[in-house]
N, C-alpha and C positions, 0 to 999 in steps of 0.2 A: 504494499499499499504506499502511496505518496501522501504524506501528511502535510496538510495545508493550514496555515494561519491566515485568516481573513482580517484585514485592517481597513475599516470603512466606517465613517460616522453616520452615514445615512442608513436608517433602519430599513427602508425599502430596498436600497441597493445591496445592503448586507444580506438580506433574505434572498435577493436575486442571485448573488454570488454563491451563497450556500446551496440553493436549489440546483444551480447549474452544475456545480462541482459534484454534488451527491448523486447526479445521474450517471456519473462514470464510476463503475464498480472498483476501479483502482485508485480512486482519490478519496481521501478522508479529511473532512474539516475537523481539526483538533482543537481550534480556539478562535475566538473573535476578539478584536480590539477596536475601540471607537476613538482613540486618540494616540498620538505618537508615543507618549510615555508608556502607556499600557502596551503598546506594540512591542517596545524594546524589552519590557519586563516579561511579557508573554513568550517572546522569542527565546529569551534566556531560560525560562522555566520549561517550555514545552519542546524546544529544539525541533521545530518543524523542518520538513524537507524543502518547502517553498513558502514564501510570504507573498500574498497579493496586497499591494500598498496603494492606498489612496493618497493623493498628494495634499489636498486641502483638508487639514484636520484641525480640530481645536487644540489650543495649547501648542505642544511640539508638533510641527507639521511633518508631512511625509518625507521631505528632504532630510530634515534633522534626524528623524527616526532611522532613515536609511543609513545615514552616516554613523549613527551609534551602533546599529546592528552590524554593519560591515567592519567596524573597529573592534567590536566586542565579541559577537557570536556570528561570524560570517555565514550568511544563508542566501541562497538564490532568491532574489526579489524581483517579482513581476509587478511593475507599476501599472495600475488600472486608472487611466487618467481621462478627463474630458478634453475637448478641443478648445477650450478657452485659452486665449493667447498667454495670459499671465500664468496659468496652470502649466501650459506646455513648456514655457521657459524653465519653470521649477522642475518639471519632469526631466528635462535634459540635464539640469543640475544634479538630479538624483541618479541619472545614468552615469554621469561623470563621477559620482561618489561611490559607484559600485553596483547599482541595480543593473540587472542584466537584460531586461526587455521591457517593452511597453505595449499595452493593449488599450485601445480607445474604448471609453464607456459606451453603452448602447445609445443609439441615436433617437429611439422612440419612433422608428419607421420600419419599413419592410426588411431592412438589412438586419434587424435584430433577430430574425428567424434562426440564423445560424450562429448568433453571438455566443451562446452557451458552448457550442461545439468548439469554437475558436478559442474560448477561454480554457477549456480542458486541454486542447492541444498545446496551447502556450504554456500551461502549467507543467504538462508532461515534458515539454521541450526543456524548460529551464531547470527542472529537477535533475537533469543529467549533467548539469554544468558544475564543475568543481570550482568554487569561488575562493578568493584569497582575501586575507585581512587587508583592509585599506584604512590605515590611521588617518583620522580626520585632520590632524595637523599637516600631514603631507598633502592631502587633497586640496585644502584651501590655501596653500602657499605659505602658511605660517612657519613651516620648517621643511627644509629640503634635505633629503638624504645625501650624504657625501659618498659617492660611488667611485670605485677605482676606475681610472681612465685606461682603456686598452692602448696597445702600441699604436703609434702614429700611422695613419694610412699612407700609402704611396701617393705622391702628387699625380693627379690625372694629367693627361696630355693637353687637355683643354678644360676651361672652366665649365661647371655644370650649366646645361642649358634648360633642364627641366627636372623637377622632383616629383615622383609619382608615389602616392600614398594609398594604402588599402587597409580597411579595417572592418570589423563586424561587431560582435558582441563586446561591449566595453570600449568601443571605438571613440565615442564622444569625448571621454576623459583622456584617452591616450593621444588622440589628435590634438587636443588642446595643450597637453603637456609638451608634445613635440614642437608645435608651432609657436607657443609662448617662449620656448627656450631658443628658438631660432632668431638671431638678431634681426631687427627691423630693417637693417642696412642690406640684408640679402635680398636681391631683386629677382632671383630665379623663380619662374612660375611654379606653383605647387598645384598639382592635379590630384584630386582626392575622390576615391570611391569608398563610401560608407554604406553598408547595408542598412536600410532604414525603411520604416513603414511607408507605403506608397500613398497613403491618404494625404491630401493637400495641406491641411492644417499642420500635421506633424512635419512634413517636408519644409514648409516655409519657416516654421519655427526653428528648425535645426540650423538653417542658413543664418537666420538673424541671431540666434543664440551664439553660434560659433563666432560670427562677426563681432558681437558684443564682448567676446572674451579675448580677442586678438587685437593687435595694433597694425593690422593690415586688412585691406578690403577682402570680403568674402562674398561670392555670388555663385549661382548655378550656371553651368556652362550653357552657351547658345550654339546651336548647329551652325557651322561656318565661321565661328569666331577665330580670329588669328591667335596662334599660341604667343606670338610676340606681344599682342595686346594684353596678355595676362601677366606681363612683367610686374613683379612686386605684389601679385595677387594670389589669393587661394580660390581655385575654381572647382566646384563640386559637380559630381555626376548627378543629374536630376533623378528623382525616384522613377524606377521602372524603365530607365533608358541606359543603354550601354554608352560609355564615354571612351572614345579612342582619338588618336592623333594621326592625321594623314597629310603629308606634304605641308607641314606647318600650320595645319587647320584642325580645329576641334570638330569632331563629328559625333553626333548622337544617333543611336540606332535602337530599333526594337526587335533585333534578332532574338533567337531562342535563348532562354536563360542557360547559364552554365553553373553546375553544382547547385541548381535551383535558385540561382541568384541573377537578378537584373536590376541594377548594373552589376557586372562581374569585374572583380579586381584583375583577374587573368586577362580579360580583354584589354583593359587599360595598359597593364604591364607589357603585354606582348606587342602592342602597337608602339609604345614608347621605346621598346628594344629595337624595333625596326626603324623607327624615325630618328632616334637620337644616339643609340649605341652607347659608346664609351663616354659621351657627355651627359648621360642620365644617371640618376640615383633612384632606387626603389626602396620603399620602406613598408614592410608588412607588419601590421600591428595586431593586437589582440582580436580574437574571433573564433567562433566555432566552425568546424569543417575544414576544408582544404582549399577553398577559393584563394588564388593569389600565389600559391606555392609554385605551380608550373610557370606562371608568368614571371615570377622573381627569378626562376632558373633561366628563362629566356633572356632577361636582363643581364644576368651574370655572364652568360655565354657571349652576349654582345659586347662585353667589356665594361658594362655599368658597374657602379659601386652599389652593393646590395646589403640591406639591413633587415633583420627580423627582431621583433621584440623578445626580450628575455622572459623566462617563465616567472621570475620573482615579481615583475611589474605588470604582468598580463592578468586581466580579469579571467580570461579564458585562454589557455595555452593550447589552442587547436591549430589555426592557420599558421602561426609562426613555427610551431613544432613541425608541421608538415614540410615547411620550407627548409628548416634545419636538417631534417632527415634526407631531403633530396639533395643536400649540398648547395641549395640556391642562395643561402645567406652567407656572405663573406664575413659578416659581423653580426653577433647576437648581443644586443644592447638594450638599455632602457630608452624610452622616448627622449629624455633629456640628453643622454649620451649621444644618440643619433643626431640631435640638433647641433651639438658641439662639433661633431665630425662634418656635418653638412656645411656648417659655417666656415670650416677650414677649406672646403673644396669649392664653395660657391663664390661668384663675383659679388662684391659689395658696392652699393651706391655710395659715392662720395658725399660727404656732408656739404651742404650748401654754405657758401660764404655769406656773412651778413651783408 
């Protein structure tokens, strides 16, 4: 049995969650909590396999409860959130703090017919994830771990022309750590594939949330956009569209999913390997599955510098592990360490004179 703790302050929604979960013979609701403090205490007492977490709670909210749980009793957390803009921003903060997935609350329309099935599927999925402890002090930037720096990379023959990044479960936090640590003077375009819910409110909120956490512009890619126009910017693959680079131009496609993913990290990495070769860098971050491993290998074979996130800093050591097993990752590092190495390899914008 998969033991579930339901955290939700609305009595109606709490009953709906319980009824939906109890229809699955392999899921058992072992407790309920109506505020963040009760959720933290119940998680420590009951040790559930999964927590479904509402974000807008009285007293301690869902974000703070997530931070406490991941710091004290790490448990896979599925955020069950509404599409309200403020709530979505806090949802992404919770994902950065260690929650592993998000499911939108019922809409009150015909789409609700399958909502209970989607909830049970999501709970089953996150229950298989082995999560790690995330100290709150490290997550909010109050304290940074001092990690050993690996040997200096060989200098590439040419400065980096593009940085490609792929992530899935745990990605919002890892991407933020990587790009926050990358100096703002680095002008190299950064192309990102993050597996994310395809619904429009969640997608738009992710772009805005990430942009609010960085000191460089963030936007979704447009088909036909010049790669050169992305200098100094972070460009995201839109939900449900593959992102590739062809002849200096960004292309969006609706081809078949790879590894059940669209956008797929492999598609981006393989196109960057063909386009930029030894002037590219690839970073494969936390995530479940194996998307990106083959693409990272293609980048390494093309002469690019390749990184995979290390197990200690990964929410889910799935995709980076597959890359390491393939020999695709020349360097296995934390996101902050990757940023320091990228800063050594990338061209920097000169400071403007007064």
